C-alpha angles and dihedrals in degrees: 000000000000135000110249105175146355120213127192128211118188107191142178112232119180106318094331141066135239137188115218122184133195122207111199129198137196090249093065091249113125136182135215124221137170137209121226099208095104116196093020101071096137096061090050091050087053091053091049090051088055091050096045098082089047091055104041108100094020123124105253091207091070094078099156094049091048090051091053092047093050095045100039101028093092135056093238101060126192132352128147097275094052095042091047087056092045090048093055093047093045093051091049091051091054089050089053094047093048091050092046092053094038094239136113115258093252088067087064089054099055100288137277119319098175137031096222139018114234116222138201123223117239107223115199115189143160103189136040090243091054092047093052094043096049094042096049090047092053092046089052088053092055103266111144098178124057123187108195123214107188122206099172091145117096106277117226132170099258108005142015138189118251129178112184097208092049090048097052091049091054100038095047090057092047092050092052089052092047093052090054090051099048100031131220099299094074121083112228126193131168131213112210090180096223092298096129139068125227092263093047091049091052091049091048094053092044091057093065132067116249112274095032093113131016099209143354121224122218101327091170135028116282103218092098113054090186090063090055090044089056091047089050088062092051102053135034100213116112117252128226109202139159114065091125096044115120103192146018087257091061090051093046102086093042091052101037093047092043090236094142128045096194125041108221093201119179110203090200093055107032097063103284131275092318094061094035092061090054092051089048091054091048090051092048092059088060096042091248118148127219117246099178124213108235115167099130118073147276097312092055089043093051094048090048093048089056091047092049092046091056099045127079094206103066130129115168138343118224115248117187100173093086097109139042091249094067125060120168100142102060106172091216086071097031112037089168120041143134112281129215118241101198108305095343144061117234112230104239132195099231110139115255120359095329096234135106130199125210101228094171090060091046091054091060094059132078114229120228118191114241121220121204117242118270121232121207131187121231091264090060098254120136118248133182122289 
């Protein structure tokens, strides 16, 4: 079997964007992959076009060797654009190999260790009333883990105003109220999406009684591990870090220094399933569970389900399609995809990834790049979204 072509499909799904790729072979077997670098699809397509002549004629079954060639076959190794491209290709190769052997991808990773993959609900809210209503509704539907994504700032089409100190004063009060409403049985985490500093994060945690939240996700930027290491000494709430990481090397200091307690690995950013399994093994040696980042769509979900099924150290998979305002799994694009059963995905035995993409439908649509919102402070300076 030989690789004959790679096709790219940037698409608009709901309010977001995705990049799907198809790796074709001379046997008629093909594989689907996806890039995780949302909002920057064109640079990733450019990287894939560079990789295409290196891949055509290669045996798609030699996944590890291909990964090494793509990552190390250039002087400038790594970086998010290149690893997003490698991730998409790597995932597609696993899809091909699983289909060729007639087995689900998790069988290529050591076999299934669980029958279903537990998920957390992503709760996006802008008022206390909305937070309570959505959370209680999800708990009533069987969700035991809520990851909160606050947007208490005034939402506008292109930009909004955000003041960190005002935010932490509001959100800390809302979280105390939420804990009283849902009780102690429910796990509650919050994603501050790198909008805070070390001092602001400390102040935020100090405003709440112990037990109010169970973890905080990425309160500050991750480029400087020492900053997180210092913050780790200041507060006693577990961290969930890593959704932007693009290699095992980027995860290394956070795992080896026990800075993070949950690895927010994104299989479509980190280097695909090949690299994700290595990060999972590193995390296991430090008793750190995976809490995979999964905001993209059914291909990312499928690849992560197979990863989670094959790893002992797994906690929850992110699920964003828990409200009418988020759609990443449009069946017009994905006629075959993994389906939620309550707050979990059953681990099925479909060969390959278990997902199909409607490329003919995608060809009829014009792609428009999507920019993330911009947040500004009151003085007019840009801050993190």
